[in-house]
N, CA and C atoms as a LAMMPS dump frame, in Angstrom:
ITEM: TIMESTEP
0
ITEM: NUMBER OF ATOMS
321
ITEM: BOX BOUNDS ff ff ff
-5.0000000000000000e+02 5.0000000000000000e+02
-5.0000000000000000e+02 5.0000000000000000e+02
-5.0000000000000000e+02 5.0000000000000000e+02
ITEM: ATOMS id mol type element x y z
1 1 1 N -279.834 -240.073 -273.628
2 1 2 C -279.204 -239.25 -272.605
3 1 3 C -277.724 -239.614 -272.491
4 2 1 N -276.944 -238.7 -272.022
5 2 2 C -275.498 -238.879 -271.984
6 2 3 C -275.014 -239.55 -270.698
7 3 1 N -273.721 -239.854 -270.698
8 3 2 C -273.054 -240.457 -269.552
9 3 3 C -271.866 -239.573 -269.195
10 4 1 N -271.683 -239.291 -267.912
11 4 2 C -270.579 -238.458 -267.449
12 4 3 C -269.667 -239.305 -266.574
13 5 1 N -268.397 -239.325 -266.924
14 5 2 C -267.384 -240.054 -266.159
15 5 3 C -266.463 -239.03 -265.502
16 6 1 N -266.289 -239.179 -264.193
17 6 2 C -265.467 -238.222 -263.451
18 6 3 C -264.453 -238.969 -262.588
19 7 1 N -263.285 -238.392 -262.452
20 7 2 C -262.285 -238.86 -261.505
21 7 3 C -261.938 -237.699 -260.591
22 8 1 N -262.021 -237.932 -259.291
23 8 2 C -261.631 -236.917 -258.301
24 8 3 C -260.173 -237.156 -257.925
25 9 1 N -259.418 -236.058 -257.889
26 9 2 C -258.007 -236.108 -257.53
27 9 3 C -257.775 -235.18 -256.347
28 10 1 N -257.107 -235.682 -255.324
29 10 2 C -256.679 -234.857 -254.205
30 10 3 C -255.214 -234.527 -254.464
31 11 1 N -254.945 -233.255 -254.774
32 11 2 C -253.607 -232.814 -255.146
33 11 3 C -252.956 -232.137 -253.949
34 12 1 N -251.746 -232.573 -253.635
35 12 2 C -251.015 -232.006 -252.504
36 12 3 C -250.87 -230.494 -252.674
37 13 1 N -251.055 -229.767 -251.593
38 13 2 C -250.918 -228.315 -251.647
39 13 3 C -249.525 -227.949 -252.14
40 14 1 N -249.471 -226.965 -253.017
41 14 2 C -248.214 -226.55 -253.624
42 14 3 C -247.879 -227.314 -254.896
43 15 1 N -248.634 -228.356 -255.213
44 15 2 C -248.384 -229.178 -256.402
45 15 3 C -249.423 -228.958 -257.505
46 16 1 N -250.263 -227.943 -257.338
47 16 2 C -251.342 -227.709 -258.302
48 16 3 C -250.808 -227.44 -259.708
49 17 1 N -249.797 -226.594 -259.833
50 17 2 C -249.262 -226.29 -261.166
51 17 3 C -248.654 -227.527 -261.812
52 18 1 N -247.942 -228.333 -261.034
53 18 2 C -247.348 -229.565 -261.567
54 18 3 C -248.439 -230.519 -262.051
55 19 1 N -249.503 -230.654 -261.28
56 19 2 C -250.615 -231.524 -261.675
57 19 3 C -251.252 -231.029 -262.971
58 20 1 N -251.519 -229.737 -263.048
59 20 2 C -252.132 -229.182 -264.255
60 20 3 C -251.228 -229.367 -265.464
61 21 1 N -249.919 -229.228 -265.291
62 21 2 C -248.99 -229.396 -266.405
63 21 3 C -248.963 -230.85 -266.89
64 22 1 N -249.065 -231.793 -265.981
65 22 2 C -249.135 -233.204 -266.379
66 22 3 C -250.31 -233.405 -267.332
67 23 1 N -251.439 -232.802 -267.022
68 23 2 C -252.628 -232.942 -267.868
69 23 3 C -252.49 -232.167 -269.169
70 24 1 N -251.875 -230.983 -269.138
71 24 2 C -251.682 -230.215 -270.377
72 24 3 C -250.758 -230.944 -271.344
73 25 1 N -249.75 -231.627 -270.808
74 25 2 C -248.73 -232.268 -271.639
75 25 3 C -249.14 -233.663 -272.117
76 26 1 N -250.237 -234.211 -271.602
77 26 2 C -250.624 -235.565 -271.966
78 26 3 C -251.089 -235.639 -273.409
79 27 1 N -250.952 -236.822 -273.977
80 27 2 C -251.454 -237.052 -275.331
81 27 3 C -252.901 -237.503 -275.222
82 28 1 N -253.802 -236.64 -275.61
83 28 2 C -255.221 -236.971 -275.545
84 28 3 C -255.63 -237.881 -276.687
85 29 1 N -256.415 -238.883 -276.401
86 29 2 C -256.882 -239.818 -277.425
87 29 3 C -258.398 -239.928 -277.432
88 30 1 N -259.059 -239.145 -276.578
89 30 2 C -260.508 -239.235 -276.451
90 30 3 C -261.233 -238.967 -277.765
91 31 1 N -260.751 -237.979 -278.516
92 31 2 C -261.464 -237.587 -279.734
93 31 3 C -261.435 -238.666 -280.822
94 32 1 N -260.68 -239.734 -280.589
95 32 2 C -260.659 -240.846 -281.538
96 32 3 C -261.807 -241.826 -281.289
97 33 1 N -262.53 -241.62 -280.205
98 33 2 C -263.517 -242.602 -279.769
99 33 3 C -264.941 -242.213 -280.146
100 34 1 N -265.711 -243.219 -280.536
101 34 2 C -267.135 -243.046 -280.824
102 34 3 C -267.846 -242.604 -279.542
103 35 1 N -268.692 -241.625 -279.663
104 35 2 C -269.513 -241.185 -278.549
105 35 3 C -268.881 -240.157 -277.632
106 36 1 N -267.58 -239.883 -277.79
107 36 2 C -266.927 -238.875 -276.949
108 36 3 C -267.464 -237.498 -277.3
109 37 1 N -267.784 -236.695 -276.276
110 37 2 C -268.331 -235.37 -276.51
111 37 3 C -267.476 -234.24 -275.94
112 38 1 N -266.965 -234.409 -274.708
113 38 2 C -266.287 -233.278 -274.077
114 38 3 C -265.397 -233.739 -272.93
115 39 1 N -264.299 -233.002 -272.719
116 39 2 C -263.415 -233.196 -271.559
117 39 3 C -263.242 -231.854 -270.859
118 40 1 N -263.264 -231.902 -269.547
119 40 2 C -262.928 -230.734 -268.73
120 40 3 C -262.118 -231.193 -267.529
121 41 1 N -261.146 -230.387 -267.135
122 41 2 C -260.454 -230.579 -265.871
123 41 3 C -260.934 -229.451 -264.966
124 42 1 N -261.504 -229.812 -263.846
125 42 2 C -262.099 -228.848 -262.928
126 42 3 C -261.241 -228.723 -261.671
127 43 1 N -261.071 -227.5 -261.201
128 43 2 C -260.329 -227.25 -259.965
129 43 3 C -261.321 -226.799 -258.91
130 44 1 N -261.304 -227.473 -257.773
131 44 2 C -262.23 -227.164 -256.694
132 44 3 C -261.55 -226.462 -255.542
133 45 1 N -262.174 -226.572 -254.41
134 45 2 C -261.698 -225.904 -253.202
135 45 3 C -260.499 -226.636 -252.609
136 46 1 N -259.723 -225.883 -251.854
137 46 2 C -258.596 -226.446 -251.126
138 46 3 C -258.979 -226.642 -249.666
139 47 1 N -258.47 -227.709 -249.099
140 47 2 C -258.578 -227.94 -247.661
141 47 3 C -257.204 -227.655 -247.065
142 48 1 N -257.009 -227.988 -245.823
143 48 2 C -255.674 -227.791 -245.252
144 48 3 C -254.703 -228.881 -245.698
145 49 1 N -255.207 -229.941 -246.363
146 49 2 C -254.359 -231.047 -246.801
147 49 3 C -254.175 -231.163 -248.309
148 50 1 N -255.157 -230.711 -249.087
149 50 2 C -255.09 -230.909 -250.53
150 50 3 C -256.027 -229.935 -251.249
151 51 1 N -255.843 -229.881 -252.586
152 51 2 C -256.756 -229.142 -253.468
153 51 3 C -257.491 -230.188 -254.302
154 52 1 N -258.797 -230.062 -254.394
155 52 2 C -259.616 -231.035 -255.12
156 52 3 C -259.698 -230.681 -256.602
157 53 1 N -259.462 -231.677 -257.453
158 53 2 C -259.639 -231.554 -258.905
159 53 3 C -260.556 -232.682 -259.351
160 54 1 N -261.198 -232.476 -260.502
161 54 2 C -262.006 -233.526 -261.087
162 54 3 C -261.876 -233.485 -262.605
163 55 1 N -261.532 -234.638 -263.191
164 55 2 C -261.605 -234.74 -264.654
165 55 3 C -263.033 -235.14 -264.977
166 56 1 N -263.549 -234.602 -266.073
167 56 2 C -264.966 -234.726 -266.394
168 56 3 C -265.076 -234.981 -267.893
169 57 1 N -265.539 -236.179 -268.272
170 57 2 C -265.771 -236.456 -269.69
171 57 3 C -267.246 -236.767 -269.895
172 58 1 N -267.754 -236.308 -271.016
173 58 2 C -269.142 -236.57 -271.382
174 58 3 C -269.146 -237.471 -272.615
175 59 1 N -269.994 -238.496 -272.544
176 59 2 C -270.117 -239.493 -273.604
177 59 3 C -271.572 -239.592 -274.039
178 60 1 N -271.793 -240 -275.269
179 60 2 C -273.158 -240.178 -275.759
180 60 3 C -273.886 -241.248 -274.949
181 61 1 N -273.186 -242.34 -274.613
182 61 2 C -273.8 -243.434 -273.85
183 61 3 C -272.772 -244.028 -272.888
184 62 1 N -273.263 -244.757 -271.897
185 62 2 C -272.362 -245.476 -270.992
186 62 3 C -271.572 -246.527 -271.765
187 63 1 N -272.194 -247.143 -272.745
188 63 2 C -271.514 -248.15 -273.56
189 63 3 C -270.315 -247.55 -274.29
190 64 1 N -270.455 -246.312 -274.795
191 64 2 C -269.329 -245.636 -275.449
192 64 3 C -268.183 -245.431 -274.465
193 65 1 N -268.514 -245.026 -273.23
194 65 2 C -267.482 -244.858 -272.205
195 65 3 C -266.796 -246.188 -271.904
196 66 1 N -267.575 -247.25 -271.732
197 66 2 C -266.992 -248.553 -271.432
198 66 3 C -266.096 -249.038 -272.562
199 67 1 N -266.472 -248.754 -273.804
200 67 2 C -265.624 -249.104 -274.946
201 67 3 C -264.289 -248.362 -274.86
202 68 1 N -264.31 -247.103 -274.433
203 68 2 C -263.086 -246.322 -274.231
204 68 3 C -262.178 -247.011 -273.213
205 69 1 N -262.752 -247.484 -272.106
206 69 2 C -261.93 -248.086 -271.049
207 69 3 C -261.284 -249.394 -271.483
208 70 1 N -261.778 -249.996 -272.56
209 70 2 C -261.228 -251.257 -273.056
210 70 3 C -260.389 -251.069 -274.322
211 71 1 N -260.177 -249.828 -274.711
212 71 2 C -259.527 -249.54 -275.993
213 71 3 C -258.007 -249.386 -275.876
214 72 1 N -257.358 -249.498 -277.024
215 72 2 C -255.916 -249.244 -277.121
216 72 3 C -255.635 -247.785 -276.787
217 73 1 N -256.543 -246.882 -277.17
218 73 2 C -256.367 -245.461 -276.871
219 73 3 C -256.349 -245.214 -275.366
220 74 1 N -257.207 -245.903 -274.62
221 74 2 C -257.242 -245.774 -273.161
222 74 3 C -255.917 -246.245 -272.565
223 75 1 N -255.445 -247.412 -273.005
224 75 2 C -254.175 -247.934 -272.484
225 75 3 C -253.033 -246.961 -272.77
226 76 1 N -253.001 -246.399 -273.974
227 76 2 C -251.937 -245.451 -274.313
228 76 3 C -252.048 -244.169 -273.487
229 77 1 N -253.265 -243.673 -273.308
230 77 2 C -253.466 -242.425 -272.56
231 77 3 C -253.122 -242.587 -271.078
232 78 1 N -253.235 -243.803 -270.548
233 78 2 C -252.987 -244.047 -269.127
234 78 3 C -251.667 -244.767 -268.862
235 79 1 N -250.818 -244.87 -269.873
236 79 2 C -249.569 -245.624 -269.733
237 79 3 C -248.679 -245.086 -268.617
238 80 1 N -248.714 -243.783 -268.386
239 80 2 C -247.847 -243.181 -267.364
240 80 3 C -248.605 -242.794 -266.1
241 81 1 N -249.807 -243.303 -265.932
242 81 2 C -250.646 -242.895 -264.799
243 81 3 C -250.008 -243.201 -263.456
244 82 1 N -249.234 -244.25 -263.355
245 82 2 C -248.627 -244.611 -262.082
246 82 3 C -247.206 -244.126 -261.91
247 83 1 N -246.732 -243.315 -262.834
248 83 2 C -245.336 -242.882 -262.741
249 83 3 C -245.129 -242.009 -261.508
250 84 1 N -243.892 -241.892 -261.085
251 84 2 C -243.585 -241.219 -259.824
252 84 3 C -243.967 -239.744 -259.841
253 85 1 N -243.87 -239.07 -260.988
254 85 2 C -244.232 -237.642 -261.041
255 85 3 C -245.696 -237.448 -260.671
256 86 1 N -246.556 -238.36 -261.11
257 86 2 C -247.977 -238.282 -260.78
258 86 3 C -248.19 -238.606 -259.308
259 87 1 N -247.554 -239.658 -258.823
260 87 2 C -247.713 -240.057 -257.423
261 87 3 C -247.244 -238.968 -256.469
262 88 1 N -246.214 -238.215 -256.849
263 88 2 C -245.673 -237.173 -255.981
264 88 3 C -246.633 -236.012 -255.776
265 89 1 N -247.584 -235.827 -256.673
266 89 2 C -248.501 -234.688 -256.544
267 89 3 C -249.843 -235.076 -255.922
268 90 1 N -250.144 -236.363 -255.874
269 90 2 C -251.453 -236.806 -255.386
270 90 3 C -251.42 -237.22 -253.913
271 91 1 N -252.541 -236.993 -253.249
272 91 2 C -252.755 -237.477 -251.89
273 91 3 C -253.754 -238.626 -252.028
274 92 1 N -253.251 -239.833 -252.244
275 92 2 C -254.105 -240.993 -252.454
276 92 3 C -254.467 -241.173 -253.917
277 93 1 N -255.106 -242.299 -254.224
278 93 2 C -255.475 -242.606 -255.612
279 93 3 C -256.694 -241.802 -256.055
280 94 1 N -256.881 -241.645 -257.379
281 94 2 C -258.098 -240.996 -257.871
282 94 3 C -259.33 -241.813 -257.502
283 95 1 N -260.466 -241.134 -257.427
284 95 2 C -261.737 -241.801 -257.133
285 95 3 C -262.664 -241.617 -258.328
286 96 1 N -263.077 -242.732 -258.942
287 96 2 C -263.963 -242.687 -260.107
288 96 3 C -265.415 -242.544 -259.677
289 97 1 N -266.158 -241.765 -260.465
290 97 2 C -267.603 -241.634 -260.298
291 97 3 C -268.221 -241.58 -261.688
292 98 1 N -269.243 -242.388 -261.946
293 98 2 C -269.932 -242.389 -263.235
294 98 3 C -271.394 -242.054 -263.041
295 99 1 N -271.947 -241.259 -263.975
296 99 2 C -273.319 -240.777 -263.846
297 99 3 C -274.065 -240.878 -265.172
298 100 1 N -275.275 -241.419 -265.118
299 100 2 C -276.177 -241.378 -266.277
300 100 3 C -277.016 -240.121 -266.154
301 101 1 N -277.152 -239.401 -267.25
302 101 2 C -277.972 -238.194 -267.258
303 101 3 C -279.442 -238.581 -267.168
304 102 1 N -280.155 -237.975 -266.235
305 102 2 C -281.597 -238.212 -266.108
306 102 3 C -282.398 -236.961 -266.416
307 103 1 N -281.738 -235.799 -266.402
308 103 2 C -282.39 -234.529 -266.725
309 103 3 C -281.33 -233.604 -267.3
310 104 1 N -281.639 -232.919 -268.372
311 104 2 C -280.688 -232.015 -269.004
312 104 3 C -281.381 -230.751 -269.46
313 105 1 N -280.834 -229.616 -269.094
314 105 2 C -281.315 -228.321 -269.572
315 105 3 C -280.118 -227.541 -270.079
316 106 1 N -280.298 -226.738 -271.091
317 106 2 C -279.205 -225.896 -271.586
318 106 3 C -279.781 -224.545 -272.002
319 107 1 N -278.876 -223.596 -272.167
320 107 2 C -279.279 -222.241 -272.527
321 107 3 C -279.829 -222.178 -273.932
């Protein structure tokens, strides 16, 4: 069964396009990793304070995901994570959530 790693981002209202552009312009390194299956950036509902986004990666196993977090590719992909352009669009830090698949159905 697979492992899903998600980060929730609270993006300041009016900064949605800037946030999305940061992700479009990033150098992705996930496809270099064993067990990587898929990446999605999801846009959720807006509140009066922020718009919710979630990055969503699917891995063959939790071990594959953990190997990613310890890799040179991870360090390179996150080198600018704390830069001011990113901080200016976020309302607080991202929140990580990890899930092991226990049931899977597909079309």
